[in-house]
N, C-alpha and C positions, 0 to 999 in steps of 0.2 A: 816548201815547207809546210804542213798542214797547221790550221789555226788552231792552237791550244785551248780557245773557249775562254781565255783569262784566266789561266792558272799560273800559280807561283812556282818558285822553285820545288817546293815541298810537295806540289802536284795539288795543291787545295784552292780554291777559287779565291781570287784577290779581293779583300775588303777596304775598300777604299771610303771612308766616311765623309769626306768632303770634295770639294773641286781637286781634281788631281795636280793641278798646277800648284794649289797652295799646299798639297801634301808633299809634291815633291821638293818644293823650295823647303820647307820644313825638314824633311829627311835631309837633303844635301847640307841645309847648315847644322843639323846634328852631327853628322858624318864627319864634317870639317871640325867642329868642337872635339869630338872623340878622338880624331887624329891629333890635333893639339894636345889634348890630355896624354895620349899615348907618349908624344914626344918628350912630354914634362915628366912623366913617369920615367923614362929611359935616363932622362937626365938625371932625375934623383938616384935612379939604380945605380948609374954609372959611378956618382960621387959616392955612394955606399960602398961600391966595388973598390973605390979609391981609399977606403978607410975612414970616412966619415959618416958615422951612425946617425947623426944630428938630421941627415935628409930623410930618414924613416918618417918622420912627420909631414914631409912634403910628400913622399910615396904614398902614404896612406890617404892624404887628403885627394890626391889624385886619382887615385884607385876609387874612391868614394865617389868623386864626380864622374868617372868613367862608368859605374855601375848606375849612376842617375841618368846618363845619355843613353845608356844601353835598354834602361827600362823605357824611357821615352820613345826610341826608335821601335820597342817590341810595341809598344802602344799605338805607335803610328803604323806599323803592319798589319795591325787588327790582331795582334797575339797576347795582350795583355791589357790591363787596365790604364784607361787614360789618365793623363795628369800625373803620373809616376816620376 
């Protein structure tokens, strides 16, 4: 396999603002947090499907938190503003 010259999946050059290990650890931690948020959102959606609309507030909070995690992931990948 030929060396891709440090390109990411979008064929753009990788942009790593700091030490790779620190960025990778932050990336993994944020992905874990996002996975937990997805589990919580799914549980809320299942509660809503069972007929309890009060879980909408929990779902809304989880979706807001997921948006924050996705923004942070985007910043880590170099595709968005830092600290989002």
